[in-house]
C-alpha positions in Angstrom: 0.0 0.0 0.0 2.9 2.4 0.6 4.0 2.1 -3.1 0.4 2.3 -4.2 -0.1 5.5 -2.1 3.1 7.0 -3.5 1.7 6.6 -7.0 -1.2 8.9 -6.1 1.0 11.7 -4.6 -0.4 15.1 -5.5 -3.9 13.9 -5.9 -6.1 16.0 -3.5 -8.9 14.5 -1.6 -12.0 16.6 -2.6 -14.2 15.2 0.2 -15.1 17.2 3.3 -16.7 16.4 6.7 -18.3 13.0 7.2 -17.8 12.3 3.5 -14.1 11.7 4.2 -14.5 8.9 6.7 -13.0 6.3 4.4 -9.3 6.6 3.4 -8.7 8.0 -0.1 -6.1 5.4 -1.1 -8.1 2.5 0.2 -11.1 3.7 -1.9 -8.8 3.9 -5.0 -7.4 0.5 -4.4 -10.9 -1.1 -4.1 -12.0 0.8 -7.2 -9.0 -0.5 -9.2 -9.5 -4.0 -8.0 -13.1 -3.9 -9.0 -12.2 -2.8 -12.6 -9.5 -5.5 -12.8 -12.2 -8.0 -11.9 -14.6 -6.8 -14.6 -16.7 -4.4 -12.5 -17.8 -1.0 -13.8 -19.2 1.8 -11.6 -19.8 2.7 -8.0 -22.4 0.0 -7.3 -20.0 -2.7 -8.5 -17.3 -1.2 -6.3 -19.4 -1.3 -3.2 -20.5 -4.9 -4.0 -16.9 -5.9 -4.5 -15.8 -4.3 -1.2 -18.5 -6.2 0.7 -17.9 -9.6 -1.1 -14.1 -9.4 -0.9 -13.8 -7.9 2.5 -11.7 -10.8 4.0 -9.3 -10.5 1.1 -9.1 -6.6 1.2 -8.5 -6.7 5.0 -5.3 -8.5 4.2 -3.7 -5.1 3.2 -6.4 -2.5 4.0 -7.6 -1.3 7.4 -11.2 -0.5 6.4 -11.7 1.2 9.8 -15.3 2.1 9.0 -16.2 -1.1 7.2 -16.8 -1.6 3.4 -17.6 1.7 1.7 -21.1 2.3 0.2 -21.8 3.0 -3.5 -22.5 6.6 -2.6 -19.0 7.0 -1.2 -17.4 5.8 -4.5 -19.8 7.8 -6.6 -19.1 11.0 -4.7 -15.3 10.5 -4.9 -15.1 10.0 -8.6 -17.6 12.8 -9.3 -15.4 15.2 -7.3 -11.9 14.1 -8.1 -10.0 16.6 -10.3 -9.5 14.9 -13.7 -6.4 16.9 -14.4 -4.7 15.6 -11.2 -6.0 12.1 -11.9 -4.6 12.2 -15.4 -1.2 13.4 -14.0 -1.2 10.4 -11.6 -1.8 8.1 -14.7 1.3 9.6 -16.3 3.5 8.9 -13.3 2.0 5.4 -13.2 3.0 4.9 -16.9 6.5 6.2 -16.3 7.1 3.1 -14.1 5.8 0.9 -16.8 7.4 2.2 -19.9 11.1 3.3 -20.0 10.6 5.1 -23.2 8.3 5.4 -26.1 9.4 3.3 -29.1 7.9 2.4 -32.5 4.4 3.5 -33.5 2.2 5.7 -31.3 -1.4 5.7 -32.6 -3.7 8.7 -31.7 -7.4 8.1 -31.8 -10.6 9.2 -30.0 -13.5 7.3 -28.6 -16.9 8.4 -27.4 -18.3 6.9 -24.1 -21.8 6.4 -25.4 -23.7 6.1 -22.1 -22.0 9.1 -20.5 -24.4 11.6 -21.9 -26.9 13.3 -19.5 -30.1 14.6 -21.1 -31.2 16.3 -17.9 -28.3 18.7 -17.9 -27.7 18.7 -21.7 -24.3 17.2 -21.2 -22.9 15.5 -24.3 -21.1 12.1 -24.2 -17.5 12.2 -23.0 -14.9 12.0 -25.9 -11.6 10.5 -24.8 -8.5 10.8 -27.0 -5.8 8.2 -26.3 -2.2 7.6 -27.3 -1.7 3.9 -27.8 1.8 2.4 -27.9 1.5 -0.2 -30.6 4.7 -2.1 -29.7 4.2 -1.9 -25.9 0.4 -2.4 -26.2 -0.1 0.1 -23.5 -2.2 3.3 -23.2 0.5 6.0 -23.0 -1.7 9.0 -22.2 -5.3 10.2 -22.6 -7.2 13.4 -22.5 -10.9 14.3 -22.6 -12.1 16.9 -25.1 -13.8 20.1 -23.8 -17.5 20.3 -24.2 -17.0 23.3 -26.6 -14.1 21.8 -28.4 -13.2 18.7 -30.4 -10.5 16.1 -31.0 -8.4 18.5 -33.1 -7.8 20.8 -30.2 -7.2 17.9 -27.7 -4.5 16.2 -29.7 -1.8 18.9 -29.3 -2.3 18.8 -25.5 -2.1 15.0 -25.6 1.2 15.1 -27.6 2.7 17.5 -25.0 2.4 14.6 -22.5 4.6 12.3 -24.6 8.3 12.1 -25.4 8.2 11.5 -29.1 11.9 11.3 -29.9 12.4 8.3 -32.3 8.7 7.5 -32.4 6.3 7.5 -35.4 2.9 9.1 -34.7 -0.1 8.0 -36.7 -3.5 9.7 -36.8 -6.7 9.5 -38.8 -7.6 12.1 -41.4 -9.4 14.3 -38.9 -6.1 15.1 -37.2 -4.1 15.5 -40.4 -3.4 19.2 -39.6 -0.4 21.4 -40.2 -0.1 22.4 -36.5 -0.1 18.8 -35.4 2.5 17.8 -38.0 4.7 20.7 -36.9 4.4 19.8 -33.2 5.3 16.2 -33.8 8.4 17.2 -35.6 9.3 19.8 -33.0 9.1 17.1 -30.3 11.5 14.9 -32.2 9.1 12.4 -33.7 8.0 11.5 -37.2 4.5 11.2 -38.5 2.3 9.1 -40.9 -0.9 11.0 -41.3 -4.0 9.7 -43.1 -5.0 12.2 -45.8 -8.5 12.8 -47.1 -10.6 15.6 -48.6 -10.4 17.8 -45.6 -7.1 19.1 -46.9 -8.6 20.0 -50.3 -6.2 20.3 -53.2 -3.4 18.6 -51.3 -5.4 15.3 -51.2 -6.2 15.7 -54.9 -2.6 16.3 -55.9 -1.3 13.3 -53.9 -4.0 11.1 -55.2 -3.4 12.0 -58.9 0.4 11.7 -58.5 0.4 8.3 -56.8 -2.3 6.9 -59.2 -0.3 8.0 -62.2 1.6 5.1 -63.7 4.4 7.5 -64.9 5.2 8.7 -61.4 8.4 7.7 -59.6 7.3 5.4 -56.9 8.4 2.3 -55.0 5.8 -0.4 -54.4 6.1 -3.3 -52.0 5.2 -6.9 -52.7 1.6 -7.4 -51.7 1.0 -8.8 -48.2 -1.9 -11.2 -47.8 -3.7 -12.1 -44.5 -6.5 -14.5 -44.0 -8.6 -14.3 -40.8 -12.2 -14.2 -39.6 -13.5 -15.7 -42.9 -11.9 -13.0 -45.2 -8.8 -12.6 -47.2 -7.1 -9.1 -47.2 -4.4 -8.1 -49.6 -2.5 -4.9 -48.9 -0.2 -3.2 -51.4 1.8 -0.2 -50.2 3.4 2.5 -52.4 5.8 5.3 -51.4 7.3 8.2 -53.3 9.9 10.8 -52.2 9.8 12.7 -55.5 7.7 15.5 -53.9 9.6 18.7 -54.4 6.9 19.9 -56.7 4.3 19.1 -54.0 6.2 21.0 -51.3 6.6 24.0 -53.6 2.8 24.3 -53.8 1.7 23.2 -50.3 4.8 23.6 -47.9 3.5 21.0 -45.5 5.7 20.9 -42.3 8.4 18.2 -42.3 6.9 16.4 -45.4 9.5 14.1 -47.1 7.3 11.4 -48.8 3.7 10.5 -49.7 2.2 7.0 -49.8 -0.9 5.0 -50.4 -2.2 1.6 -49.3 -4.6 -0.4 -51.5 -6.7 -2.8 -49.5 -8.6 -5.6 -51.2 -11.0 -7.6 -49.0 -12.5 -10.9 -50.2 -15.3 -12.7 -48.4 -17.7 -15.4 -49.5 -20.2 -12.7 -50.4 -18.2 -9.9 -52.1 -14.9 -8.3 -52.9 -14.2 -4.7 -52.0 -11.2 -2.4 -52.7 -10.3 0.9 -51.0 -7.3 3.2 -51.3 -6.0 5.3 -48.5 -3.4 8.1 -48.9 -0.8 9.3 -46.4 1.7 12.1 -45.6 5.1 10.9 -44.3 7.8 12.9 -42.5 10.3 10.1 -43.0 11.3 8.3 -46.2 10.1 4.9 -45.1 10.4 1.9 -47.3 7.0 0.7 -48.6 7.3 -2.4 -46.4 7.8 -0.4 -43.3 5.1 2.1 -44.3 2.7 -0.8 -44.7 3.6 -2.0 -41.2 3.1 1.4 -39.6 -0.3 2.0 -41.2 -1.5 -1.4 -40.1 -0.1 -0.8 -36.6 -2.4 2.2 -36.3 -5.5 0.0 -36.2 -4.1 -1.5 -32.9 -5.8 1.4 -31.1 -9.1 0.1 -32.4 -8.6 -3.6 -32.1 -6.5 -3.8 -29.0 -7.8 -0.8 -27.0 -11.2 0.5 -28.1 -12.7 -2.9 -28.9 -11.5 -4.4 -25.6 -12.8 -1.5 -23.6 -16.2 -1.9 -25.2 -16.6 -5.7 -25.6 -14.6 -7.0 -22.7 -14.7 -4.2 -20.1 -18.2 -3.0 -21.1 -17.2 0.7 -21.2 -20.1 1.7 -23.4 -22.6 0.3 -20.9 -21.2 2.3 -17.9 -23.9 4.8 -17.0 -21.7 7.1 -14.9 -22.7 10.6 -16.0 -22.4 13.1 -13.2 -19.5 15.5 -12.6 -16.0 14.2 -13.4 -17.1 10.5 -12.9 -17.0 9.4 -16.6 -13.6 11.0 -17.2 -12.0 9.6 -14.0 -13.4 6.1 -14.5 -12.2 6.0 -18.1 -8.7 6.7 -16.8 -9.1 4.0 -14.2 -10.0 1.5 -16.9 -6.9 2.5 -18.9 -4.8 1.9 -15.8 -6.4 -1.5 -15.3 -5.9 -2.6 -18.9 -2.3 -1.5 -18.7 -1.7 -3.6 -15.6 -3.2 -6.7 -17.2 -1.2 -6.1 -20.4 2.0 -5.9 -18.3 1.3 -9.2 -16.7 3.5 -11.8 -18.4 1.1 -14.7 -17.7 -0.3 -16.2 -20.9 -4.0 -15.8 -21.6 -6.5 -13.4 -23.1 -7.6 -10.2 -21.5 -11.1 -11.7 -20.9 -9.6 -14.7 -19.3 -7.3 -12.7 -17.0 -10.2 -10.5 -15.8 -12.2 -13.6 -14.9 -9.1 -15.1 -13.2 -8.6 -11.9 -11.2 -12.2 -12.1 -10.0 -12.0 -15.8 -9.1 -8.4 -16.1 -7.8 -7.3 -13.8 -5.0 -3.7 -14.8 -5.5 -3.7 -13.7 -9.1 -5.4 -10.4 -8.2 -2.6 -9.8 -5.7 -0.1 -10.7 -8.4 -1.5 -8.0 -10.6 -1.5 -5.4 -7.8 2.2 -6.3 -7.1 3.1 -4.8 -10.5 2.9 -1.4 -8.8 
């Protein structure tokens, strides 16, 4: 508990009077254990505390007995999300010595976090996913009056990008974001669509022209989930003419990936275009682009399908934001555990096996 409490240094307890009867760090430990075992909100946390009281008393005092669901709800509603996010960054510093490889930036809406009574829109969390480490490196919530484009620069400021390659979707293909990535020592591979107007048209016409100077990799073929996907990547560094017209920050190459998906019912083909700040080989470019989808398959999908994030009805105050960070912390703990097994299996094992749950907590 001493190491656990040290992790939360600087996090102010927002409770006053009788609301502060239960120790802050003990509440946070119970909350984290609940999420590690597949629980969601305050009601689950109170049920976990009552059901697992003998186990919890092995390292918690619980002077006033198991906390109620109102206690947990009040705590997460009032906790400062900026301070809670800073705690997460310190937590990650102990997990990841440095950022390496591909960092995928993408946003996700917590669908059940809207509140019709107050007119509050659903929470939109933007995450930085370390594709090689398979860890959430940082996250930030967008302002109610803002959007993902204004949140990404703040998210990037939390990261040390030297030597990393940052990938984003077309929404975040912005000059300021590209410049910031370069200023922080990183490189980028940005998806390019019509939101950049003539730049997209120029890149598309150039890469689709058979006379252009390009390098194309041998097609890669994958078969899974009843479909066959063929991916062909093309890169060109012959872009002086393009830079003369558009002067995009740090741009050294452009690329495209042609994806053909075959199923028993139909065959579809789509082409995606990208801006690159490093002259990657087409093979490496293909790997980077594919890595970006790890944020969808290994983070967002798991949060929704395995951890039931979209079904969490926490809506009041800072609750949705803080609980989203807590889920990210839990998923990182489980990912760091070297034991073989799926995320779903490890969550069930943590719920059923106190020794395994203690093993996960020992990773602190």
